[in-house]
N, C-alpha and C positions, 0 to 999 in steps of 0.2 A: 554719688548715688547708687546703691546698692539694690540691683535687680533682686527681685521676689520671684523664688522658683517655684511656679504651679504647674502641677499635674490634673489634669480633668480624667479621671479614670471612665473609661467606655462601659458602665454597666449600671443599672436600674438597680435599685431594692424599693421591697415593700415594706413600709411599716405596717405594724400590728394592725389587723383589721380591724374596725367596728360593726358588731352584728346590730343591729336593731329589729330582730325579729325576722321580719322578711327580707329586709336587704341586707348589704354589705358594702360600706365604705374603705377603700385602700388608698394609701397616698406613695407616690413613687417619688425619690428625690436623686438626685445626682451627687455623687460623691467626689468632691474637690479636696485636692490635697493642696496646702500653701506653707512653705517654710516646715514641711513635718508635721503639720497637722492638720487634721481632716473637718472639712465642713461642709455640712448636706444642706443643699438648696431644693426646694419642693420646683417639682418640673410637672408633676401632672397627678391627676387623682383616677380612679377608678370606681365605677358603681356597678353593681352588679346583682342579679335576682336569682337567687338561688334555684336549683332544677327542682321537680318536682318530688324526684325521689330523695333531694335534701333534705325539703319541708314536709312538716305534717307526717312525719315517720311515725307510723304507729307505735306505741309501747310494747315490748315484746312479752307474751303471756303464753301459758301451758294451753296449748289446744284441747289436751283431752280433758283437764279440770273445767274449762268454760264449757265443754258441752256436756258435761255431767252436770254443772249447775242450770244450763238450758233444759236439760232433759226433767230437773226438779220442777222447774218453773211449768212446764208444760204438764208434768204430772199433776199438779197442784193446781195450776189455773185453768186447765185445758188449752187447747189452739185457739180459738178465738177471743178468750178473754185474758190472755197474755200477751201483753204491751210489749214494743219492742223497748221501753224504757224500764221496764221490768227485767226483763231479758239482758240489758245490757248492766243495768246493776248488779245483777246477780252472777253475771260473768264476770264483771271486774273489767268491761272494756268498755271502748266507743261504738258508736255505730258505722264510722268507716272500719274499724277493724272487725266489727261482727262481715261486713259485707265481704269484706277482702279475705276473710278466712272461712266463710261459709255459704258466702253468696245472700239470698232473701231470706225471709222469716220461713217460706215454707222449705227450703232446703234446708236449714237449720234444722226444722223440725223432723225432716227425715232422717237427719243424722241422728238427732235425738233418740228415734225409735227406732233404728238401728241399734243403738247402744243400749238400749232399754231389753230389746230381744236378746241380744247377747249377754246381760250381765243380770236379766232377770227371768229367765227362762227355766222354770220349774216344770214345765208340762212335759218337754222332750225326755228328760233324764228318768221321769216316773213313769213314763210311758214303755219305758226300755225294760223294766222289772221283769222276770221270766213268767210269771204268772199273768194271767190278763187281771183277774178282779184285784190282786194287789197293784197292779198299775194303773188301774183306774181310780181306785181310792187313794192311792199316793198323789194323783195327779191332782184332786179335789183337796187331799188333805192341805198338801205341800202349799198348794196356792193359796188357801184360807190362813196359812201361817205368813205367807208373804203378804196378802191382802192386810194383815192386821198387824205388820212389824212398826214398832212406834217410831223406828229410826227414819220410813221413809212416809210419803206419802200413801194415804189408803188406797185399796182397789187396784186395778189392774190399770195402767194408762191408756193403752189401746180401747178396752171397753171403755172406759169413762169418756175419752174423746170421740170415739165412735157415736155414744148414746147422746152427744152434746152437738155432733156435726149438724149444721144447718142444712135442708136437704137441697138448698141450689149451690151447696158446693159440692159438684159431682165429682170432680178430682180426687178431692182428700175423701169422701164416702167411698168411692171406687177402692183407694186404697187401704183404708181402714176394714172394709168388708172383706177385700180379699185374704188380709192377714187373718182374720178371724177364720174365714173359709179353711185357712190352712190348719188351724187347729183343731178345727172341725173332721178335715180329711184325716188328720194325724190318730183321732178317735177312733173313726171308724175302720182305718188299717189295722189299730191294735184290736178291735173287738172282732174283725174278721178272723185275725190270728187265735183270737178264744174259740170261735165257734170252730175253726179246723181242729186246735187241740181237744177237742172235746168238753170246753170247760162252761159252753154254751149249747143250748139245743140247736141242731140244724137247720130248723126253721125260723130261728131267731131272725127279727126285722132289723138287720143290722143298721141300716138308715136311721131309721127312727128312734134307736136304742142310742146311737151317737149322736143326734139330735137332742134326746133329754139329756144325756150329762153334758154336752156343751152349754146347754139352755142352763142347767145348775151351776155349771163355772161362771159363765156369766153373770146369774144371778146373784152369786155370792160375792163377785167384784162389786154389785151396784150395792147389795145388803151392805157389806164393809166400808165402802163409800158413805153411804150415810147414817153409819153408826154403831153397827150391829157390833157386838161383842166376838172373841175369838170362840168363846165356848158355844155360842149361840148357833155360830156357823156351822162348826163340828157336829153339834146336834142334826142340822140339815143335812151335809154329808152321811151322817147316820141313816137317815131316812133314804137317802139316794141309792145307799148301797142294801137296802132291803129291796129295792125293785132289782137288781142283778140276783139276789138271793131267790127272788118269787120265780125269777126267769131259769134260775141254775137247777130250781130243785134242792139247793144245798145251804140252808143257812147257816152263816158264818157265827161263830161268839165272838163278838168285841169286848174289849176293855173296857169296864165304864169310864164315862167320864166325867168332870165335872158340871152339875147343872147349875147354869146361870141364865140370867135373863140378857 
């Protein structure tokens, strides 16, 4: 009777794992060699649950693009009216990804607001013009053109949301009011420079005049938001600049603009 040469290899191998979404199953075998032929005998199975870092991993996305989409939703809908469903749909992400990347809705809005101020700030470069009158006029006209740009929502995001902000949301109202006051202070400083340069009388009430132009600027945003045409808003700017001319005593001839309602 011939003996059968048998060798048991002291190693264990795992068959390809089966994933069922949340769980993973593995089968382990002994490799037994008999007369040169390999035979696998199952000896154990393993059952594992993937770690949190391995499952539910959010889909990769472009954060900047998602933030731009969120900014547009807030701009169009307002803060209170913009739902998480609308935001995530526009951003192309799910809620866990939104929370992981931006925190909560309020934090997302703050980032969207910062993006708006970086990319849609026409006031600062306008006020940097060398002549004070030209600077104030450019601030008004450049913002009118931006408020009526057909490729973006109408009006100013900050002004629109501040106007609709409920009184009981003190934190939001404080933040928006602070941003609007910053614009007003920039206008005041530019008018002060105009007085110092002799472009306005020395006794000009700088605070009142700054508040006037700030009010005109915010009113232009609200008018644009409610559908006023670009031509109509530029006519409002024509009137606002006559106030400057009445103070300076040097009326400026402005190029005629197309009249339309």
